[in-house]
MARNU-294241 format. One record per residue (C-alpha): residue number from 0; residue in three letters; y negated, x negated, z negated. Coordinates in pm, whole numbers, plus 32768, in hexadecimal, padded with zeros to 4 digits. Layout:
<pts>
+------+------+------+------+------+
! semi ! baza !    y !    x !    z !
+------+------+------+------+------+
!  NUM !  ALA !    Y !    X !    Z !
...
+------+------+------+------+------+
</pts>
This chain:
<pts>
+------+------+------+------+------+
! semi ! baza !    y !    x !    z !
+------+------+------+------+------+
!    0 !  UNK ! 79B6 ! 86E7 ! 7D11 !
!    1 !  UNK ! 7948 ! 85A6 ! 7DC2 !
!    2 !  UNK ! 79B6 ! 8594 ! 7F2F !
!    3 !  UNK ! 7922 ! 8441 ! 7F7D !
!    4 !  UNK ! 781F ! 8345 ! 7F05 !
!    5 !  UNK ! 773E ! 829D ! 8001 !
!    6 !  UNK ! 7647 ! 818B ! 7FB4 !
!    7 !  UNK ! 7602 ! 8019 ! 7F8F !
!    8 !  UNK ! 7729 ! 7F3F ! 7F33 !
!    9 !  UNK ! 7690 ! 7E6E ! 7E1C !
!   10 !  UNK ! 77CB ! 7DCF ! 7D8E !
!   11 !  UNK ! 792D ! 7DAA ! 7E0E !
!   12 !  UNK ! 7A74 ! 7D1B ! 7D89 !
!   13 !  UNK ! 7BD6 ! 7D56 ! 7E0E !
!   14 !  UNK ! 7BFD ! 7E71 ! 7D11 !
!   15 !  UNK ! 7A9F ! 7EFD ! 7CD0 !
!   16 !  UNK ! 797B ! 7F61 ! 7DAB !
!   17 !  UNK ! 7827 ! 7FB3 ! 7D17 !
!   18 !  UNK ! 7754 ! 8092 ! 7DF7 !
!   19 !  UNK ! 75E5 ! 80DB ! 7DB7 !
!   20 !  UNK ! 75A1 ! 8242 ! 7E1C !
!   21 !  UNK ! 7433 ! 82A0 ! 7DE9 !
!   22 !  UNK ! 7411 ! 81B8 ! 7CBD !
!   23 !  UNK ! 7559 ! 821D ! 7C1A !
!   24 !  UNK ! 766C ! 8118 ! 7C19 !
!   25 !  UNK ! 77D1 ! 8195 ! 7C3F !
!   26 !  UNK ! 78F3 ! 80B1 ! 7BDB !
!   27 !  UNK ! 7A13 ! 8115 ! 7CBE !
!   28 !  UNK ! 7B7B ! 809D ! 7CB2 !
!   29 !  UNK ! 7BF5 ! 802F ! 7E0A !
!   30 !  UNK ! 7D2F ! 7FAB ! 7EB5 !
!   31 !  UNK ! 7D47 ! 7E63 ! 7F71 !
!   32 !  UNK ! 7D4E ! 7F27 ! 80B7 !
!   33 !  UNK ! 7BFE ! 7FC3 ! 8066 !
!   34 !  UNK ! 7B78 ! 7E74 ! 7FEC !
!   35 !  UNK ! 7BCD ! 7DD9 ! 813D !
!   36 !  UNK ! 7B27 ! 7EFA ! 81F4 !
!   37 !  UNK ! 79D9 ! 7EE5 ! 813C !
!   38 !  UNK ! 79B7 ! 7D7B ! 80CA !
!   39 !  UNK ! 78BC ! 7D16 ! 81D8 !
!   40 !  UNK ! 77E7 ! 7E50 ! 81C5 !
!   41 !  UNK ! 7696 ! 7E7D ! 8121 !
!   42 !  UNK ! 76B2 ! 7FF7 ! 8116 !
!   43 !  UNK ! 77F4 ! 80BC ! 810A !
!   44 !  UNK ! 7892 ! 820E ! 80CE !
!   45 !  UNK ! 79C3 ! 8241 ! 7FF1 !
!   46 !  UNK ! 7A8E ! 8382 ! 7FE0 !
!   47 !  UNK ! 7AC2 ! 83D0 ! 7E73 !
!   48 !  UNK ! 7BE3 ! 8441 ! 7D9A !
!   49 !  UNK ! 7B77 ! 849F ! 7C3A !
!   50 !  UNK ! 7C6C ! 845E ! 7B1E !
!   51 !  UNK ! 7BFB ! 8523 ! 79EE !
!   52 !  UNK ! 7CB6 ! 84F4 ! 78A6 !
!   53 !  UNK ! 7C60 ! 8531 ! 773A !
!   54 !  UNK ! 7C1B ! 83BF ! 7703 !
!   55 !  UNK ! 7B94 ! 8356 ! 7856 !
!   56 !  UNK ! 7ADE ! 83BA ! 7992 !
!   57 !  UNK ! 7B45 ! 82D4 ! 7AAE !
!   58 !  UNK ! 7AD9 ! 82D0 ! 7C1B !
!   59 !  UNK ! 7BC0 ! 8250 ! 7D2C !
!   60 !  UNK ! 7B22 ! 820F ! 7E7E !
!   61 !  UNK ! 7BB6 ! 81E6 ! 7FDA !
!   62 !  UNK ! 7B27 ! 8172 ! 8125 !
!   63 !  UNK ! 7BF4 ! 827A ! 81DF !
!   64 !  UNK ! 7C54 ! 83DF ! 818D !
!   65 !  UNK ! 7DC0 ! 839C ! 81E3 !
!   66 !  UNK ! 7DD9 ! 8296 ! 80D4 !
!   67 !  UNK ! 7D49 ! 838D ! 7FD9 !
!   68 !  UNK ! 7E48 ! 8494 ! 8046 !
!   69 !  UNK ! 7F62 ! 8399 ! 8015 !
!   70 !  UNK ! 7ED7 ! 833F ! 7EBD !
!   71 !  UNK ! 7ED5 ! 84B0 ! 7E5B !
!   72 !  UNK ! 803E ! 84D5 ! 7ECD !
!   73 !  UNK ! 80AF ! 839A ! 7E17 !
!   74 !  UNK ! 8020 ! 8405 ! 7CC7 !
!   75 !  UNK ! 80CF ! 8556 ! 7CEE !
!   76 !  UNK ! 8219 ! 849A ! 7CC9 !
!   77 !  UNK ! 829D ! 8490 ! 7B63 !
!   78 !  UNK ! 825D ! 833C ! 7AC7 !
!   79 !  UNK ! 8151 ! 82D0 ! 7BC2 !
!   80 !  UNK ! 7FF5 ! 82AF ! 7B2F !
!   81 !  UNK ! 7EAE ! 824E ! 7BCF !
!   82 !  UNK ! 7ED8 ! 80D7 ! 7BA0 !
!   83 !  UNK ! 803B ! 80D6 ! 7C29 !
!   84 !  UNK ! 7FCF ! 81A5 ! 7D57 !
!   85 !  UNK ! 7EB2 ! 80B1 ! 7D93 !
!   86 !  UNK ! 7FA8 ! 7F8D ! 7D7C !
!   87 !  UNK ! 8082 ! 8030 ! 7E89 !
!   88 !  UNK ! 7F54 ! 8063 ! 7F6A !
!   89 !  UNK ! 7EE9 ! 7EFB ! 7F2B !
!   90 !  UNK ! 803D ! 7E79 ! 7F9A !
!   91 !  UNK ! 8075 ! 7F5F ! 80C5 !
!   92 !  UNK ! 7F76 ! 7FE7 ! 81BB !
!   93 !  UNK ! 7F6E ! 8165 ! 81E6 !
!   94 !  UNK ! 802B ! 8143 ! 8332 !
!   95 !  UNK ! 812F ! 805C ! 8296 !
!   96 !  UNK ! 815F ! 8147 ! 816E !
!   97 !  UNK ! 8190 ! 8275 ! 8253 !
!   98 !  UNK ! 8292 ! 81B2 ! 831A !
!   99 !  UNK ! 8348 ! 8134 ! 81E5 !
!  100 !  UNK ! 8367 ! 828F ! 814E !
!  101 !  UNK ! 83BE ! 8336 ! 829B !
!  102 !  UNK ! 84D2 ! 8236 ! 82DA !
!  103 !  UNK ! 8547 ! 824D ! 816C !
!  104 !  UNK ! 851D ! 80D6 ! 814B !
!  105 !  UNK ! 855F ! 809B ! 7FDB !
!  106 !  UNK ! 856E ! 7F1F ! 8006 !
!  107 !  UNK ! 8405 ! 7EF8 ! 8074 !
!  108 !  UNK ! 8385 ! 7FF2 ! 7F73 !
!  109 !  UNK ! 8433 ! 7F28 ! 7E62 !
!  110 !  UNK ! 8367 ! 7DF5 ! 7EC1 !
!  111 !  UNK ! 8237 ! 7E9B ! 7E20 !
!  112 !  UNK ! 81FA ! 7E10 ! 7CC5 !
!  113 !  UNK ! 8272 ! 7F05 ! 7BBC !
!  114 !  UNK ! 8343 ! 7FDA ! 7CAA !
!  115 !  UNK ! 84B7 ! 7FD5 ! 7C5D !
!  116 !  UNK ! 85DA ! 8074 ! 7D15 !
!  117 !  UNK ! 85CA ! 81C7 ! 7C68 !
!  118 !  UNK ! 8451 ! 81E8 ! 7C92 !
!  119 !  UNK ! 8465 ! 8183 ! 7E01 !
!  120 !  UNK ! 8576 ! 8285 ! 7E3E !
!  121 !  UNK ! 84AD ! 8391 ! 7D87 !
!  122 !  UNK ! 8379 ! 834A ! 7E5D !
!  123 !  UNK ! 8443 ! 836E ! 7F9C !
!  124 !  UNK ! 84F7 ! 84AC ! 7F2E !
!  125 !  UNK ! 83B6 ! 8552 ! 7EB6 !
!  126 !  UNK ! 82D3 ! 84ED ! 7FD5 !
!  127 !  UNK ! 83A5 ! 84CA ! 810F !
!  128 !  UNK ! 8360 ! 862B ! 8190 !
!  129 !  UNK ! 81F2 ! 8624 ! 8122 !
!  130 !  UNK ! 81B4 ! 84D2 ! 81C2 !
!  131 !  UNK ! 8228 ! 855B ! 8312 !
!  132 !  UNK ! 8117 ! 8662 ! 8307 !
!  133 !  UNK ! 8007 ! 855B ! 82D3 !
!  134 !  UNK ! 809D ! 847C ! 83DF !
!  135 !  UNK ! 80A8 ! 8590 ! 84E4 !
!  136 !  UNK ! 7F3F ! 85E9 ! 84A1 !
!  137 !  UNK ! 7EBE ! 8489 ! 84DE !
!  138 !  UNK ! 7E86 ! 83FA ! 863A !
!  139 !  UNK ! 7EC9 ! 828F ! 85ED !
!  140 !  UNK ! 7F81 ! 8155 ! 8649 !
!  141 !  UNK ! 80AE ! 81E7 ! 8596 !
!  142 !  UNK ! 817F ! 820C ! 86D1 !
!  143 !  UNK ! 82F8 ! 822D ! 86E9 !
!  144 !  UNK ! 8312 ! 80C4 ! 875F !
!  145 !  UNK ! 8257 ! 8050 ! 862A !
!  146 !  UNK ! 8340 ! 8117 ! 854A !
!  147 !  UNK ! 8471 ! 807E ! 85F3 !
!  148 !  UNK ! 83D8 ! 7F25 ! 85C4 !
!  149 !  UNK ! 83A3 ! 7F72 ! 8454 !
!  150 !  UNK ! 850E ! 7FDF ! 8439 !
!  151 !  UNK ! 8585 ! 7E9E ! 84E4 !
!  152 !  UNK ! 84AF ! 7DD0 ! 83F7 !
!  153 !  UNK ! 854E ! 7E85 ! 82D0 !
!  154 !  UNK ! 86A6 ! 7E17 ! 8342 !
!  155 !  UNK ! 862E ! 7CB1 ! 836D !
!  156 !  UNK ! 858E ! 7CC2 ! 8215 !
!  157 !  UNK ! 86D7 ! 7D28 ! 8176 !
!  158 !  UNK ! 879B ! 7C1A ! 822F !
!  159 !  UNK ! 86A3 ! 7B09 ! 81D8 !
!  160 !  UNK ! 8690 ! 7B68 ! 8068 !
!  161 !  UNK ! 880D ! 7B78 ! 8055 !
!  162 !  UNK ! 8826 ! 7A1C ! 80EF !
!  163 !  UNK ! 8721 ! 798B ! 8004 !
!  164 !  UNK ! 87CC ! 7A2C ! 7ED9 !
!  165 !  UNK ! 8914 ! 7989 ! 7F40 !
!  166 !  UNK ! 885A ! 783E ! 7F4B !
!  167 !  UNK ! 87FB ! 786D ! 7DDF !
!  168 !  UNK ! 869E ! 7906 ! 7DF0 !
!  169 !  UNK ! 8644 ! 7A39 ! 7D23 !
!  170 !  UNK ! 8632 ! 7B80 ! 7DED !
!  171 !  UNK ! 84D3 ! 7BED ! 7D82 !
!  172 !  UNK ! 840F ! 7AB4 ! 7DED !
!  173 !  UNK ! 84EB ! 7A99 ! 7F22 !
!  174 !  UNK ! 848B ! 7BFB ! 7F8D !
!  175 !  UNK ! 831B ! 7BB2 ! 7F53 !
!  176 !  UNK ! 8320 ! 7A73 ! 8024 !
!  177 !  UNK ! 83EC ! 7B0C ! 8140 !
!  178 !  UNK ! 830A ! 7C3E ! 8150 !
!  179 !  UNK ! 81D8 ! 7B5D ! 8166 !
!  180 !  UNK ! 8278 ! 7A99 ! 8283 !
!  181 !  UNK ! 82D1 ! 7BD9 ! 833B !
!  182 !  UNK ! 8167 ! 7C4C ! 8325 !
!  183 !  UNK ! 80F3 ! 7AFF ! 83B5 !
!  184 !  UNK ! 8204 ! 7ADF ! 84BD !
!  185 !  UNK ! 82A7 ! 7C34 ! 84FB !
!  186 !  UNK ! 836D ! 7BB5 ! 8627 !
!  187 !  UNK ! 8402 ! 7A84 ! 8579 !
!  188 !  UNK ! 857D ! 7A59 ! 857F !
!  189 !  UNK ! 864D ! 7A6C ! 8443 !
!  190 !  UNK ! 8687 ! 78F3 ! 8454 !
!  191 !  UNK ! 8512 ! 78AC ! 8470 !
!  192 !  UNK ! 84C2 ! 7994 ! 834E !
!  193 !  UNK ! 85C3 ! 78EF ! 826A !
!  194 !  UNK ! 8543 ! 7792 ! 82C3 !
!  195 !  UNK ! 83DB ! 77F9 ! 827B !
!  196 !  UNK ! 8443 ! 78A2 ! 8137 !
!  197 !  UNK ! 84F8 ! 7769 ! 80BF !
!  198 !  UNK ! 83B2 ! 76A8 ! 80E1 !
!  199 !  UNK ! 82F6 ! 77A7 ! 800D !
!  200 !  UNK ! 83F0 ! 77EA ! 7EF8 !
+------+------+------+------+------+
</pts>
């Protein structure tokens, strides 16, 4: 079992990192979060999850152990494979994902490409109790005030998407645009968010 791979980062794309470890090049699947964490580094270490199937041997790598733990939990959910789990972790940071699942925020989880209502609900039901364990064991920025802010943003997200839908825009692109605005300006008012969204849709 491979715990981690450490070496020279010889090639990097938003989805693949190639690390030279003592002359052996490992092609490792990564999330956008991990890409952002290692993109300016010459040498790096990635914590590995090995996916071994009859037709493939795939390595997934993560800049932090917590992200790998979340990946392992996500693929334990029925219907969630490695690529879908990586998509979730590319859309939401580990802290955001913990908050979303802890607060049972189906709306934000549904903004991930390929995640519908039933899958989002299944992720929350299956992982809510397990996510708490990871969260409690991590001394991080994930404070109660941050969770409440996430919850408030979820309500604003729903209101904004509902308003945009009433104005004739499709729900899926509306959710994507509003979520992007909330990430950029988390303290923006509902009116400001809708105005900004109208310019982007």
